[in-house]
Each structure stands twice: as structure tokens, then as C-alpha cells.
C-alpha angles and dihedrals in degrees: 000000000000117000121236096256093052091049091048094050091046091053092049093049093047089053090059094252130116128241119269089225101070131035120227121266111244125203092249090056088076097050094098093056125090115273096254092054091047090054091047094052093045095046093047091054100245092139108101093017127110113281116255114228098197139001139188109228125184 
């Protein structure tokens, strides 16, 4: 069973809006990163998506 927050976020995203919890990542947000990371984020389409606060990377 989906919890209320998940249902709420799913409804917002399906309406074409973004969540109120995370601002959007802009292209200039990546300018302080090394060049390879900038290319990675741009090519993977992270620009214009909600910012990620944490990640688990192996």
C-alpha cells in the first residue's frame, strides 16, 4: 500500500508539476563540478529535474 506522501508526489508529477520538496537543478548548478561530472549530469538529463539531496554510489 502506498503511503500518503508517495501518492501525493505521484499526483503532482502526473499533473506536470514538480514537487514542493525539492527545487529544480539548473545548468549553472553543475558549474562548480569537474568537467566530466558536468558532462555526465547534462547527458543524463538531470538539468531541469528535481535536485537529489543524497545518493548511494558504489
